[in-house]
All heavy atoms as TSV, in Angstrom:
chain	resi	resn	atom	element	x	y	z
A	1	MET	N	N	0.841	-1.179	0.000
A	1	MET	CA	C	0.000	0.000	0.000
A	1	MET	C	C	0.885	1.242	0.000
A	1	MET	O	O	1.835	1.333	0.754
A	1	MET	CB	C	-0.902	-0.021	1.231
A	1	MET	CG	C	-1.604	1.290	1.484
A	1	MET	SD	S	-2.650	1.280	2.927
A	1	MET	CE	C	-4.160	0.798	2.159
A	2	GLU	N	N	0.552	2.202	-0.844
A	2	GLU	CA	C	1.305	3.448	-0.880
A	2	GLU	C	C	1.069	4.215	0.420
A	2	GLU	O	O	-0.016	4.189	0.985
A	2	GLU	CB	C	0.834	4.289	-2.059
A	2	GLU	CG	C	1.701	5.492	-2.295
A	2	GLU	CD	C	1.298	6.245	-3.544
A	2	GLU	OE1	O	0.864	5.610	-4.510
A	2	GLU	OE2	O	1.421	7.458	-3.528
A	3	ASN	N	N	2.107	4.877	0.907
A	3	ASN	CA	C	2.032	5.645	2.150
A	3	ASN	C	C	1.665	4.763	3.340
A	3	ASN	O	O	0.950	5.173	4.235
A	3	ASN	CB	C	1.038	6.804	2.036
A	3	ASN	CG	C	1.401	7.760	0.939
A	3	ASN	OD1	O	2.583	8.024	0.718
A	3	ASN	ND2	N	0.431	8.263	0.229
A	4	SER	N	N	2.156	3.518	3.332
A	4	SER	CA	C	1.812	2.603	4.416
A	4	SER	C	C	2.312	3.110	5.756
A	4	SER	O	O	1.736	2.799	6.791
A	4	SER	CB	C	2.355	1.208	4.126
A	4	SER	OG	O	3.773	1.228	4.051
A	5	GLY	N	N	3.377	3.932	5.777
A	5	GLY	CA	C	3.868	4.483	7.041
A	5	GLY	C	C	2.810	5.340	7.716
A	5	GLY	O	O	2.582	5.235	8.922
A	6	VAL	N	N	2.139	6.195	6.954
A	6	VAL	CA	C	1.098	7.050	7.514
A	6	VAL	C	C	-0.122	6.214	7.869
A	6	VAL	O	O	-0.754	6.438	8.901
A	6	VAL	CB	C	0.740	8.186	6.532
A	6	VAL	CG1	C	-0.448	8.981	7.016
A	6	VAL	CG2	C	1.942	9.089	6.352
A	7	PHE	N	N	-0.450	5.234	7.041
A	7	PHE	CA	C	-1.555	4.327	7.352
A	7	PHE	C	C	-1.283	3.619	8.678
A	7	PHE	O	O	-2.165	3.526	9.534
A	7	PHE	CB	C	-1.723	3.308	6.216
A	7	PHE	CG	C	-2.805	2.302	6.459
A	7	PHE	CD1	C	-4.125	2.597	6.145
A	7	PHE	CD2	C	-2.512	1.066	6.998
A	7	PHE	CE1	C	-5.133	1.666	6.365
A	7	PHE	CE2	C	-3.508	0.127	7.223
A	7	PHE	CZ	C	-4.821	0.438	6.904
A	8	ASP	N	N	-0.052	3.147	8.868
A	8	ASP	CA	C	0.324	2.476	10.117
A	8	ASP	C	C	0.248	3.424	11.312
A	8	ASP	O	O	-0.199	3.035	12.396
A	8	ASP	CB	C	1.730	1.879	10.026
A	8	ASP	CG	C	1.812	0.697	9.080
A	8	ASP	OD1	O	0.752	0.116	8.748
A	8	ASP	OD2	O	2.935	0.358	8.660
A	9	LEU	N	N	0.686	4.663	11.132
A	9	LEU	CA	C	0.601	5.646	12.220
A	9	LEU	C	C	-0.852	5.893	12.617
A	9	LEU	O	O	-1.181	5.947	13.811
A	9	LEU	CB	C	1.240	6.966	11.796
A	9	LEU	CG	C	2.751	7.031	11.773
A	9	LEU	CD1	C	3.215	8.351	11.143
A	9	LEU	CD2	C	3.319	6.906	13.172
A	10	ALA	N	N	-1.711	6.043	11.629
A	10	ALA	CA	C	-3.130	6.274	11.914
A	10	ALA	C	C	-3.736	5.067	12.628
A	10	ALA	O	O	-4.449	5.218	13.628
A	10	ALA	CB	C	-3.886	6.569	10.621
A	11	THR	N	N	-3.441	3.879	12.142
A	11	THR	CA	C	-3.966	2.664	12.754
A	11	THR	C	C	-3.461	2.508	14.179
A	11	THR	O	O	-4.239	2.219	15.100
A	11	THR	CB	C	-3.573	1.429	11.913
A	11	THR	OG1	O	-4.122	1.578	10.604
A	11	THR	CG2	C	-4.098	0.152	12.528
A	12	ASP	N	N	-2.172	2.706	14.389
A	12	ASP	CA	C	-1.597	2.581	15.730
A	12	ASP	C	C	-2.190	3.611	16.686
A	12	ASP	O	O	-2.483	3.296	17.848
A	12	ASP	CB	C	-0.074	2.736	15.692
A	12	ASP	CG	C	0.628	1.571	15.025
A	12	ASP	OD1	O	-0.012	0.509	14.823
A	12	ASP	OD2	O	1.812	1.716	14.691
A	13	GLY	N	N	-2.359	4.839	16.215
A	13	GLY	CA	C	-2.931	5.877	17.067
A	13	GLY	C	C	-4.357	5.560	17.490
A	13	GLY	O	O	-4.713	5.690	18.672
A	14	ILE	N	N	-5.171	5.130	16.542
A	14	ILE	CA	C	-6.562	4.797	16.864
A	14	ILE	C	C	-6.626	3.541	17.722
A	14	ILE	O	O	-7.434	3.460	18.657
A	14	ILE	CB	C	-7.405	4.635	15.582
A	14	ILE	CG1	C	-7.450	5.954	14.822
A	14	ILE	CG2	C	-8.799	4.136	15.895
A	14	ILE	CD1	C	-8.121	7.098	15.561
A	15	ASP	N	N	-5.778	2.557	17.453
A	15	ASP	CA	C	-5.746	1.350	18.293
A	15	ASP	C	C	-5.399	1.701	19.740
A	15	ASP	O	O	-5.990	1.173	20.683
A	15	ASP	CB	C	-4.751	0.324	17.747
A	15	ASP	CG	C	-5.234	-0.349	16.476
A	15	ASP	OD1	O	-6.433	-0.209	16.134
A	15	ASP	OD2	O	-4.401	-1.004	15.809
A	16	PHE	N	N	-4.425	2.613	19.915
A	16	PHE	CA	C	-4.067	3.046	21.266
A	16	PHE	C	C	-5.243	3.748	21.926
A	16	PHE	O	O	-5.567	3.489	23.091
A	16	PHE	CB	C	-2.848	3.970	21.235
A	16	PHE	CG	C	-2.533	4.569	22.571
A	16	PHE	CD1	C	-1.968	3.796	23.569
A	16	PHE	CD2	C	-2.812	5.898	22.833
A	16	PHE	CE1	C	-1.694	4.341	24.818
A	16	PHE	CE2	C	-2.541	6.454	24.068
A	16	PHE	CZ	C	-1.981	5.669	25.069
A	17	TYR	N	N	-5.888	4.633	21.202
A	17	TYR	CA	C	-7.061	5.349	21.710
A	17	TYR	C	C	-8.124	4.364	22.195
A	17	TYR	O	O	-8.657	4.493	23.293
A	17	TYR	CB	C	-7.606	6.250	20.602
A	17	TYR	CG	C	-8.881	6.986	20.925
A	17	TYR	CD1	C	-8.850	8.182	21.632
A	17	TYR	CD2	C	-10.112	6.500	20.504
A	17	TYR	CE1	C	-10.023	8.873	21.919
A	17	TYR	CE2	C	-11.287	7.176	20.786
A	17	TYR	CZ	C	-11.229	8.358	21.493
A	17	TYR	OH	O	-12.396	9.038	21.778
A	18	GLU	N	N	-8.397	3.354	21.388
A	18	GLU	CA	C	-9.404	2.353	21.752
A	18	GLU	C	C	-8.954	1.498	22.926
A	18	GLU	O	O	-9.777	1.054	23.724
A	18	GLU	CB	C	-9.734	1.487	20.541
A	18	GLU	CG	C	-10.494	2.265	19.476
A	18	GLU	CD	C	-10.685	1.491	18.185
A	18	GLU	OE1	O	-10.082	0.413	18.015
A	18	GLU	OE2	O	-11.433	1.988	17.318
A	19	SER	N	N	-7.647	1.271	23.062
A	19	SER	CA	C	-7.139	0.464	24.181
A	19	SER	C	C	-7.355	1.168	25.523
A	19	SER	O	O	-7.311	0.517	26.573
A	19	SER	CB	C	-5.656	0.150	23.991
A	19	SER	OG	O	-4.844	1.281	24.296
A	20	LEU	N	N	-7.593	2.464	25.496
A	20	LEU	CA	C	-7.861	3.212	26.723
A	20	LEU	C	C	-9.291	3.005	27.215
A	20	LEU	O	O	-9.661	3.493	28.277
A	20	LEU	CB	C	-7.594	4.704	26.499
A	20	LEU	CG	C	-6.158	5.081	26.137
A	20	LEU	CD1	C	-6.072	6.566	25.798
A	20	LEU	CD2	C	-5.206	4.731	27.265
A	21	GLY	N	N	-10.087	2.285	26.435
A	21	GLY	CA	C	-11.464	1.995	26.819
A	21	GLY	C	C	-12.447	3.077	26.424
A	21	GLY	O	O	-13.591	3.070	26.867
A	22	ILE	N	N	-12.019	4.002	25.591
A	22	ILE	CA	C	-12.912	5.067	25.126
A	22	ILE	C	C	-13.712	4.515	23.956
A	22	ILE	O	O	-13.147	4.024	22.984
A	22	ILE	CB	C	-12.105	6.310	24.712
A	22	ILE	CG1	C	-11.234	6.782	25.884
A	22	ILE	CG2	C	-13.037	7.410	24.232
A	22	ILE	CD1	C	-10.223	7.838	25.509
A	23	THR	N	N	-15.021	4.588	24.058
A	23	THR	CA	C	-15.858	3.948	23.037
A	23	THR	C	C	-16.317	4.892	21.930
A	23	THR	O	O	-16.740	4.434	20.877
A	23	THR	CB	C	-17.098	3.302	23.687
A	23	THR	OG1	O	-17.821	4.302	24.405
A	23	THR	CG2	C	-16.683	2.190	24.633
A	24	SER	N	N	-16.253	6.193	22.143
A	24	SER	CA	C	-16.682	7.125	21.101
A	24	SER	C	C	-15.559	7.344	20.094
A	24	SER	O	O	-14.383	7.224	20.424
A	24	SER	CB	C	-17.091	8.466	21.718
A	24	SER	OG	O	-15.984	9.056	22.358
A	25	GLU	N	N	-15.947	7.644	18.863
A	25	GLU	CA	C	-14.945	7.946	17.841
A	25	GLU	C	C	-14.314	9.293	18.137
A	25	GLU	O	O	-15.000	10.246	18.514
A	25	GLU	CB	C	-15.588	7.982	16.455
A	25	GLU	CG	C	-15.948	6.635	15.915
A	25	GLU	CD	C	-16.474	6.745	14.489
A	25	GLU	OE1	O	-17.147	7.750	14.169
A	25	GLU	OE2	O	-16.211	5.830	13.709
A	26	PRO	N	N	-12.997	9.421	17.935
A	26	PRO	CA	C	-12.334	10.691	18.251
A	26	PRO	C	C	-12.514	11.741	17.161
A	26	PRO	O	O	-12.740	11.421	15.994
A	26	PRO	CB	C	-10.861	10.281	18.343
A	26	PRO	CG	C	-10.738	9.133	17.396
A	26	PRO	CD	C	-12.043	8.391	17.512
A	27	HIS	N	N	-12.428	12.982	17.571
A	27	HIS	CA	C	-12.270	14.113	16.661
A	27	HIS	C	C	-10.762	14.352	16.617
A	27	HIS	O	O	-10.132	14.497	17.665
A	27	HIS	CB	C	-12.981	15.357	17.185
A	27	HIS	CG	C	-14.464	15.202	17.268
A	27	HIS	ND1	N	-15.295	15.433	16.195
A	27	HIS	CD2	C	-15.267	14.837	18.293
A	27	HIS	CE1	C	-16.545	15.228	16.555
A	27	HIS	NE2	N	-16.561	14.861	17.825
A	28	LEU	N	N	-10.176	14.366	15.445
A	28	LEU	CA	C	-8.725	14.478	15.323
A	28	LEU	C	C	-8.324	15.775	14.640
A	28	LEU	O	O	-9.023	16.264	13.764
A	28	LEU	CB	C	-8.176	13.300	14.518
A	28	LEU	CG	C	-8.469	11.912	15.069
A	28	LEU	CD1	C	-7.990	10.855	14.093
A	28	LEU	CD2	C	-7.812	11.727	16.419
A	29	ALA	N	N	-7.173	16.290	15.046
A	29	ALA	CA	C	-6.593	17.467	14.405
A	29	ALA	C	C	-5.084	17.321	14.435
A	29	ALA	O	O	-4.536	16.692	15.348
A	29	ALA	CB	C	-7.013	18.740	15.124
A	30	GLY	N	N	-4.425	17.861	13.444
A	30	GLY	CA	C	-2.981	17.793	13.431
A	30	GLY	C	C	-2.393	18.804	12.459
A	30	GLY	O	O	-3.087	19.326	11.588
A	31	ILE	N	N	-1.115	19.065	12.673
A	31	ILE	CA	C	-0.366	19.977	11.816
A	31	ILE	C	C	0.677	19.160	11.062
A	31	ILE	O	O	1.343	18.310	11.659
A	31	ILE	CB	C	0.322	21.069	12.653
A	31	ILE	CG1	C	-0.716	21.892	13.405
A	31	ILE	CG2	C	1.189	21.969	11.773
A	31	ILE	CD1	C	-0.130	22.846	14.434
A	32	SER	N	N	0.798	19.382	9.769
A	32	SER	CA	C	1.772	18.714	8.913
A	32	SER	C	C	1.546	17.198	8.929
A	32	SER	O	O	0.478	16.743	8.530
A	32	SER	CB	C	3.196	19.103	9.321
A	32	SER	OG	O	4.125	18.661	8.342
A	33	LEU	N	N	2.501	16.415	9.413
A	33	LEU	CA	C	2.347	14.960	9.437
A	33	LEU	C	C	1.134	14.554	10.269
A	33	LEU	O	O	0.389	13.640	9.905
A	33	LEU	CB	C	3.614	14.289	9.971
A	33	LEU	CG	C	3.570	12.767	10.087
A	33	LEU	CD1	C	3.306	12.118	8.733
A	33	LEU	CD2	C	4.852	12.248	10.701
A	34	GLY	N	N	0.902	15.244	11.380
A	34	GLY	CA	C	-0.262	14.945	12.219
A	34	GLY	C	C	-1.568	15.171	11.482
A	34	GLY	O	O	-2.539	14.427	11.670
A	35	GLY	N	N	-1.616	16.185	10.635
A	35	GLY	CA	C	-2.805	16.424	9.830
A	35	GLY	C	C	-3.040	15.314	8.830
A	35	GLY	O	O	-4.170	14.892	8.603
A	36	TRP	N	N	-1.946	14.841	8.234
A	36	TRP	CA	C	-2.042	13.735	7.284
A	36	TRP	C	C	-2.554	12.486	7.986
A	36	TRP	O	O	-3.430	11.781	7.482
A	36	TRP	CB	C	-0.682	13.501	6.650
A	36	TRP	CG	C	-0.637	12.552	5.501
A	36	TRP	CD1	C	-1.688	11.963	4.858
A	36	TRP	CD2	C	0.535	12.082	4.846
A	36	TRP	NE1	N	-1.231	11.153	3.844
A	36	TRP	CE2	C	0.144	11.213	3.815
A	36	TRP	CE3	C	1.887	12.321	5.026
A	36	TRP	CZ2	C	1.040	10.573	2.985
A	36	TRP	CZ3	C	2.782	11.683	4.193
A	36	TRP	CH2	C	2.365	10.824	3.187
A	37	VAL	N	N	-2.019	12.212	9.174
A	37	VAL	CA	C	-2.448	11.044	9.952
A	37	VAL	C	C	-3.927	11.173	10.309
A	37	VAL	O	O	-4.694	10.199	10.191
A	37	VAL	CB	C	-1.576	10.873	11.211
A	37	VAL	CG1	C	-2.149	9.810	12.136
A	37	VAL	CG2	C	-0.134	10.531	10.830
A	38	ALA	N	N	-4.363	12.357	10.727
A	38	ALA	CA	C	-5.772	12.564	11.066
A	38	ALA	C	C	-6.668	12.312	9.854
A	38	ALA	O	O	-7.712	11.658	9.966
A	38	ALA	CB	C	-5.976	13.987	11.588
A	39	ILE	N	N	-6.264	12.816	8.699
A	39	ILE	CA	C	-7.048	12.622	7.481
A	39	ILE	C	C	-7.102	11.143	7.100
A	39	ILE	O	O	-8.153	10.624	6.717
A	39	ILE	CB	C	-6.481	13.486	6.338
A	39	ILE	CG1	C	-6.739	14.969	6.640
A	39	ILE	CG2	C	-7.073	13.085	4.991
A	39	ILE	CD1	C	-5.987	15.927	5.749
A	40	GLU	N	N	-5.988	10.428	7.229
A	40	GLU	CA	C	-5.982	8.992	6.918
A	40	GLU	C	C	-6.898	8.226	7.865
A	40	GLU	O	O	-7.608	7.316	7.439
A	40	GLU	CB	C	-4.559	8.432	6.988
A	40	GLU	CG	C	-3.693	8.832	5.821
A	40	GLU	CD	C	-4.241	8.372	4.476
A	40	GLU	OE1	O	-4.740	7.234	4.355
A	40	GLU	OE2	O	-4.177	9.171	3.531
A	41	ALA	N	N	-6.883	8.568	9.147
A	41	ALA	CA	C	-7.772	7.897	10.111
A	41	ALA	C	C	-9.229	8.134	9.733
A	41	ALA	O	O	-10.049	7.212	9.795
A	41	ALA	CB	C	-7.487	8.388	11.522
A	42	ALA	N	N	-9.544	9.349	9.310
A	42	ALA	CA	C	-10.919	9.646	8.889
A	42	ALA	C	C	-11.276	8.893	7.616
A	42	ALA	O	O	-12.395	8.383	7.480
A	42	ALA	CB	C	-11.085	11.152	8.688
A	43	ARG	N	N	-10.328	8.796	6.683
A	43	ARG	CA	C	-10.583	8.041	5.441
A	43	ARG	C	C	-10.868	6.579	5.731
A	43	ARG	O	O	-11.624	5.927	5.010
A	43	ARG	CB	C	-9.390	8.155	4.505
A	43	ARG	CG	C	-9.278	9.501	3.825
A	43	ARG	CD	C	-8.122	9.577	2.883
A	43	ARG	NE	N	-8.160	8.468	1.944
A	43	ARG	CZ	C	-7.164	8.133	1.146
A	43	ARG	NH1	N	-6.034	8.801	1.169
A	43	ARG	NH2	N	-7.275	7.128	0.322
A	44	MET	N	N	-10.248	6.056	6.797
A	44	MET	CA	C	-10.485	4.659	7.183
A	44	MET	C	C	-11.794	4.493	7.954
A	44	MET	O	O	-12.166	3.392	8.303
A	44	MET	CB	C	-9.330	4.154	8.059
A	44	MET	CG	C	-8.013	4.069	7.331
A	44	MET	SD	S	-6.687	3.327	8.313
A	44	MET	CE	C	-6.603	4.380	9.724
A	45	GLY	N	N	-12.466	5.613	8.229
A	45	GLY	CA	C	-13.724	5.552	8.963
A	45	GLY	C	C	-13.534	5.368	10.455
A	45	GLY	O	O	-14.437	4.928	11.150
A	46	ARG	N	N	-12.371	5.740	10.969
A	46	ARG	CA	C	-12.083	5.518	12.389
A	46	ARG	C	C	-12.006	6.813	13.180
A	46	ARG	O	O	-11.536	6.832	14.303
A	46	ARG	CB	C	-10.796	4.719	12.535
A	46	ARG	CG	C	-10.948	3.336	11.885
A	46	ARG	CD	C	-9.824	2.426	12.160
A	46	ARG	NE	N	-9.764	2.047	13.560
A	46	ARG	CZ	C	-8.753	1.371	14.078
A	46	ARG	NH1	N	-7.743	1.012	13.328
A	46	ARG	NH2	N	-8.745	1.058	15.349
A	47	ALA	N	N	-12.472	7.905	12.595
A	47	ALA	CA	C	-12.520	9.195	13.288
A	47	ALA	C	C	-13.834	9.873	12.962
A	47	ALA	O	O	-14.346	9.754	11.855
A	47	ALA	CB	C	-11.355	10.069	12.853
A	48	ARG	N	N	-14.371	10.546	13.949
A	48	ARG	CA	C	-15.637	11.249	13.732
A	48	ARG	C	C	-15.438	12.465	12.841
A	48	ARG	O	O	-16.285	12.798	12.016
A	48	ARG	CB	C	-16.221	11.647	15.077
A	48	ARG	CG	C	-17.599	12.211	14.976
A	48	ARG	CD	C	-18.204	12.388	16.343
A	48	ARG	NE	N	-19.539	12.884	16.197
A	48	ARG	CZ	C	-20.578	12.401	16.823
A	48	ARG	NH1	N	-20.417	11.415	17.662
A	48	ARG	NH2	N	-21.761	12.907	16.630
A	49	SER	N	N	-14.325	13.149	13.032
A	49	SER	CA	C	-13.979	14.280	12.173
A	49	SER	C	C	-12.462	14.424	12.158
A	49	SER	O	O	-11.775	13.890	13.020
A	49	SER	CB	C	-14.627	15.577	12.682
A	49	SER	OG	O	-14.075	15.944	13.929
A	50	ALA	N	N	-11.959	15.153	11.178
A	50	ALA	CA	C	-10.519	15.386	11.077
A	50	ALA	C	C	-10.281	16.799	10.558
A	50	ALA	O	O	-10.976	17.263	9.661
A	50	ALA	CB	C	-9.869	14.376	10.150
A	51	THR	N	N	-9.298	17.448	11.157
A	51	THR	CA	C	-8.865	18.768	10.713
A	51	THR	C	C	-7.374	18.717	10.489
A	51	THR	O	O	-6.626	18.318	11.381
A	51	THR	CB	C	-9.186	19.844	11.772
A	51	THR	OG1	O	-10.595	19.858	12.002
A	51	THR	CG2	C	-8.730	21.211	11.313
A	52	GLY	N	N	-6.942	19.080	9.298
A	52	GLY	CA	C	-5.520	19.114	8.996
A	52	GLY	C	C	-5.086	20.545	8.721
A	52	GLY	O	O	-5.662	21.202	7.868
A	53	LEU	N	N	-4.113	21.013	9.477
A	53	LEU	CA	C	-3.546	22.344	9.262
A	53	LEU	C	C	-2.237	22.169	8.519
A	53	LEU	O	O	-1.306	21.565	9.032
A	53	LEU	CB	C	-3.309	23.048	10.599
A	53	LEU	CG	C	-4.546	23.176	11.490
A	53	LEU	CD1	C	-4.154	23.741	12.838
A	53	LEU	CD2	C	-5.592	24.042	10.829
A	54	CYS	N	N	-2.189	22.646	7.296
A	54	CYS	CA	C	-1.021	22.458	6.422
A	54	CYS	C	C	-0.625	20.984	6.357
A	54	CYS	O	O	0.527	20.624	6.611
A	54	CYS	CB	C	0.161	23.300	6.904
A	54	CYS	SG	S	-0.170	25.044	6.978
A	55	PRO	N	N	-1.578	20.088	6.048
A	55	PRO	CA	C	-1.248	18.657	6.073
A	55	PRO	C	C	-0.256	18.258	4.992
A	55	PRO	O	O	-0.270	18.793	3.889
A	55	PRO	CB	C	-2.602	17.981	5.843
A	55	PRO	CG	C	-3.398	18.983	5.082
A	55	PRO	CD	C	-2.945	20.330	5.600
A	56	ALA	N	N	0.593	17.342	5.343
A	56	ALA	CA	C	1.535	16.762	4.384
A	56	ALA	C	C	0.780	15.767	3.507
A	56	ALA	O	O	-0.378	15.449	3.763
A	56	ALA	CB	C	2.659	16.072	5.134
A	57	GLY	N	N	1.457	15.262	2.483
A	57	GLY	CA	C	0.911	14.163	1.714
A	57	GLY	C	C	0.168	14.505	0.449
A	57	GLY	O	O	-0.360	13.621	-0.209
A	58	PHE	N	N	0.118	15.764	0.065
A	58	PHE	CA	C	-0.659	16.126	-1.110
A	58	PHE	C	C	0.195	16.457	-2.327
A	58	PHE	O	O	-0.257	17.098	-3.249
A	58	PHE	CB	C	-1.592	17.307	-0.786
A	58	PHE	CG	C	-2.722	16.903	0.111
A	58	PHE	CD1	C	-2.656	17.139	1.475
A	58	PHE	CD2	C	-3.829	16.256	-0.401
A	58	PHE	CE1	C	-3.690	16.754	2.314
A	58	PHE	CE2	C	-4.874	15.866	0.423
A	58	PHE	CZ	C	-4.803	16.119	1.787
A	59	TRP	N	N	1.441	16.016	-2.336
A	59	TRP	CA	C	2.287	16.269	-3.494
A	59	TRP	C	C	1.975	15.255	-4.594
A	59	TRP	O	O	1.478	14.166	-4.329
A	59	TRP	CB	C	3.767	16.225	-3.115
A	59	TRP	CG	C	4.119	15.108	-2.198
A	59	TRP	CD1	C	4.385	13.825	-2.521
A	59	TRP	CD2	C	4.223	15.168	-0.777
A	59	TRP	NE1	N	4.645	13.073	-1.416
A	59	TRP	CE2	C	4.554	13.882	-0.321
A	59	TRP	CE3	C	4.074	16.181	0.162
A	59	TRP	CZ2	C	4.735	13.580	1.020
A	59	TRP	CZ3	C	4.255	15.874	1.493
A	59	TRP	CH2	C	4.586	14.597	1.900
A	60	ARG	N	N	2.265	15.590	-5.808
A	60	ARG	CA	C	1.926	14.745	-6.948
A	60	ARG	C	C	2.900	13.595	-7.138
A	60	ARG	O	O	2.531	12.535	-7.608
A	60	ARG	CB	C	1.884	15.570	-8.224
A	60	ARG	CG	C	0.767	16.563	-8.219
A	60	ARG	CD	C	0.763	17.362	-9.480
A	60	ARG	NE	N	-0.237	18.420	-9.345
A	60	ARG	CZ	C	-0.683	19.120	-10.333
A	60	ARG	NH1	N	-0.221	18.922	-11.543
A	60	ARG	NH2	N	-1.585	20.051	-10.141
A	61	GLU	N	N	4.166	13.822	-6.824
A	61	GLU	CA	C	5.194	12.796	-6.991
A	61	GLU	C	C	5.901	12.604	-5.659
A	61	GLU	O	O	5.981	13.540	-4.862
A	61	GLU	CB	C	6.210	13.234	-8.044
A	61	GLU	CG	C	5.605	13.433	-9.414
A	61	GLU	CD	C	6.612	14.000	-10.404
A	61	GLU	OE1	O	7.814	14.071	-10.080
A	61	GLU	OE2	O	6.188	14.388	-11.499
A	62	PRO	N	N	6.431	11.405	-5.413
A	62	PRO	CA	C	7.160	11.198	-4.159
A	62	PRO	C	C	8.325	12.177	-4.042
A	62	PRO	O	O	8.997	12.485	-5.021
A	62	PRO	CB	C	7.676	9.763	-4.279
A	62	PRO	CG	C	6.811	9.115	-5.303
A	62	PRO	CD	C	6.377	10.212	-6.232
A	63	LEU	N	N	8.511	12.672	-2.844
A	63	LEU	CA	C	9.625	13.583	-2.606
A	63	LEU	C	C	10.901	12.776	-2.456
A	63	LEU	O	O	10.942	11.794	-1.727
A	63	LEU	CB	C	9.393	14.402	-1.335
A	63	LEU	CG	C	8.190	15.333	-1.356
A	63	LEU	CD1	C	8.056	16.023	-0.012
A	63	LEU	CD2	C	8.323	16.358	-2.461
A	64	GLY	N	N	11.920	13.198	-3.142
A	64	GLY	CA	C	13.207	12.532	-3.043
A	64	GLY	C	C	14.201	13.414	-2.323
A	64	GLY	O	O	13.910	14.566	-1.997
A	65	PRO	N	N	15.370	12.885	-2.071
A	65	PRO	CA	C	16.379	13.710	-1.412
A	65	PRO	C	C	16.796	14.862	-2.314
A	65	PRO	O	O	16.810	14.731	-3.536
A	65	PRO	CB	C	17.542	12.744	-1.178
A	65	PRO	CG	C	17.320	11.624	-2.121
A	65	PRO	CD	C	15.845	11.554	-2.380
A	66	ARG	N	N	17.101	15.951	-1.708
A	66	ARG	CA	C	17.549	17.136	-2.451
A	66	ARG	C	C	19.026	17.332	-2.139
A	66	ARG	O	O	19.388	18.054	-1.231
A	66	ARG	CB	C	16.721	18.341	-2.061
A	66	ARG	CG	C	15.269	18.141	-2.438
A	66	ARG	CD	C	14.431	19.321	-2.094
A	66	ARG	NE	N	13.060	19.047	-2.501
A	66	ARG	CZ	C	12.077	19.845	-2.266
A	66	ARG	NH1	N	12.279	20.979	-1.634
A	66	ARG	NH2	N	10.867	19.526	-2.651
A	67	ARG	N	N	19.832	16.629	-2.904
A	67	ARG	CA	C	21.268	16.610	-2.634
A	67	ARG	C	C	21.906	17.991	-2.675
A	67	ARG	O	O	22.769	18.284	-1.874
A	67	ARG	CB	C	21.970	15.679	-3.598
A	67	ARG	CG	C	21.704	14.225	-3.251
A	67	ARG	CD	C	22.413	13.346	-4.197
A	67	ARG	NE	N	21.424	13.022	-5.231
A	67	ARG	CZ	C	21.626	12.238	-6.234
A	67	ARG	NH1	N	22.795	11.689	-6.416
A	67	ARG	NH2	N	20.686	11.986	-7.098
A	68	ASN	N	N	21.468	18.818	-3.591
A	68	ASN	CA	C	22.115	20.130	-3.688
A	68	ASN	C	C	21.853	20.971	-2.437
A	68	ASN	O	O	22.719	21.711	-1.996
A	68	ASN	CB	C	21.684	20.874	-4.950
A	68	ASN	CG	C	20.185	20.973	-5.091
A	68	ASN	OD1	O	19.434	20.313	-4.389
A	68	ASN	ND2	N	19.745	21.794	-6.016
A	69	VAL	N	N	20.688	20.862	-1.811
A	69	VAL	CA	C	20.405	21.590	-0.582
A	69	VAL	C	C	21.230	21.018	0.559
A	69	VAL	O	O	21.854	21.758	1.323
A	69	VAL	CB	C	18.893	21.542	-0.246
A	69	VAL	CG1	C	18.618	22.160	1.107
A	69	VAL	CG2	C	18.087	22.243	-1.332
A	70	ALA	N	N	21.262	19.701	0.681
A	70	ALA	CA	C	22.043	19.071	1.739
A	70	ALA	C	C	23.527	19.388	1.570
A	70	ALA	O	O	24.238	19.634	2.550
A	70	ALA	CB	C	21.825	17.557	1.729
A	71	TRP	N	N	23.995	19.374	0.341
A	71	TRP	CA	C	25.394	19.680	0.072
A	71	TRP	C	C	25.735	21.105	0.485
A	71	TRP	O	O	26.736	21.359	1.133
A	71	TRP	CB	C	25.692	19.456	-1.404
A	71	TRP	CG	C	27.096	19.769	-1.798
A	71	TRP	CD1	C	27.539	20.894	-2.417
A	71	TRP	CD2	C	28.247	18.954	-1.585
A	71	TRP	NE1	N	28.880	20.847	-2.605
A	71	TRP	CE2	C	29.346	19.655	-2.101
A	71	TRP	CE3	C	28.445	17.725	-1.005
A	71	TRP	CZ2	C	30.628	19.143	-2.056
A	71	TRP	CZ3	C	29.728	17.214	-0.969
A	71	TRP	CH2	C	30.801	17.914	-1.482
A	72	ALA	N	N	24.851	22.037	0.147
A	72	ALA	CA	C	25.098	23.434	0.500
A	72	ALA	C	C	25.073	23.637	2.016
A	72	ALA	O	O	25.861	24.404	2.547
A	72	ALA	CB	C	24.057	24.318	-0.174
A	73	MET	N	N	24.195	22.923	2.695
A	73	MET	CA	C	24.096	23.059	4.158
A	73	MET	C	C	25.325	22.468	4.852
A	73	MET	O	O	25.722	22.949	5.906
A	73	MET	CB	C	22.835	22.387	4.673
A	73	MET	CG	C	21.547	23.013	4.181
A	73	MET	SD	S	21.290	24.673	4.787
A	73	MET	CE	C	20.928	24.341	6.480
A	74	ALA	N	N	25.900	21.432	4.273
A	74	ALA	CA	C	27.048	20.768	4.880
A	74	ALA	C	C	28.317	21.600	4.738
A	74	ALA	O	O	29.265	21.413	5.486
A	74	ALA	CB	C	27.262	19.402	4.238
A	75	ARG	N	N	28.359	22.492	3.798
A	75	ARG	CA	C	29.561	23.307	3.572
A	75	ARG	C	C	29.718	24.311	4.610
A	75	ARG	O	O	29.673	24.924	5.342
A	75	ARG	CB	C	29.506	23.973	2.214
A	75	ARG	CG	C	29.572	22.950	1.135
A	75	ARG	CD	C	29.488	23.614	-0.193
A	75	ARG	NE	N	30.382	22.887	-1.063
A	75	ARG	CZ	C	30.916	23.359	-2.139
A	75	ARG	NH1	N	30.675	24.592	-2.501
A	75	ARG	NH2	N	31.671	22.634	-2.893
């Protein structure tokens, strides 16, 4: 599955929430990666609502390393 890391984070977070004995679906919010995780949990039907502030994950192509930036920073 594409983006399985975020899918796993969402699943683990909701599983932990449920392990606390809370029976209602959570309302989730997050910034950047947290927003992406909240949106994925909602897509799986495991959140009552989700709010993402500047969520990650909406780029068209996978992000790769940017060697020229890393090289310049290392100098």
